[in-house]
C-alpha angles and dihedrals in degrees: 000000000000100000113093098144127097125201104170103073132144131200142182088287086079125001101322125118099222134058120245089254092052090050092048093050091048090049092051092047091050092052099246114173093212139002126206123190118211112183118192116262121234120272112193097210092047110031094163099110109006127103116248119211094273094048092045090054092053089045092056092047092053095046090049090052091049091049089058094043094050096037094119096042110033134012107233126194135193113226136157134219099224113202110216090223093057139060127244138151103244096182097094094056132091092224140356129225108203114206144150125224098178143063118221110238122227093237094045133276130065140267123208114243100200106047102090142325089252093056091050094047090048092051092050092049099042102036106025101037091250093300107134092187092059087051091051093047091052091049096050095042092050092046094049095046092050096043090052090057093051110102094204126037115148094173128020105224127223093331097192096040090147086074091063092105096031101095107151092008093289094157105021142347109264089197092062113113091229091058096042093046092054093046095045094046089054095045093049092051095046097043091059089064104024107027101173115088129176128235099221126203097181096112089051095057089049092052098246099109139028094208136040125254147269098069118248094252089058095046092049091052090047089054091050087055091052092250125163132228139214124194111231134179096196082213120192093178136040092247091061097060109125089359112170095358091139090056090044091053091048090051090049093051092046087054091055099261117136096176141042128199126245128188129235137164086276094054133256122343135173130248129184118258 
């Protein structure tokens, strides 16, 4: 497999368990060809793990210092995971992952989709009358609308994040036409503007899923739309770097992709899987 670079990586500057230096040293030891950090942006209504302006400034300074220190051994890049429900200046970053971690609620407000199965089940029951497909439709509609207003999204992050806790159809049937219609409508709208999506293995390393996301039906449609892919671990610890990349590459090839994109100082470029 030709992908040994990871561009969706979190540290102690947001909700990660390792410092940037610890992640960089682990990446070098593991033989990565490039490492991209992507700290969470700040979300005002949920400030628990995002970087405010002051923290983001310190984050960029530290990543810049590591880039110089590791210049001969490991290309290092400074990215941000920009939540579509928050605000952040994306100009200082090498690349931007655009993602959504919340579902808009019918009565106002938001509920996180990736905290726990119990949180998701509660939101479906209390705000969507127990209808998981209404919940899914609200998630995808909100995500698409917000992504389409983002001026810069280099990578669309974990597009079907609401399936994080849905191993074995625990919460809803992903084969149901109501679910697939909502997801495909959103993907088709977003891919016209932001065509590069990640295949994310983060839920695998945390023990929630046995396969990466997005789902195959979404990836196949993305390929039909001439979309691009990036393999991402969404690692919050050094041990999770490159986690599940073999499975991610197999999923990509089964979904008709022959290439994945990597990032360099010259921008994105394709390599064979």
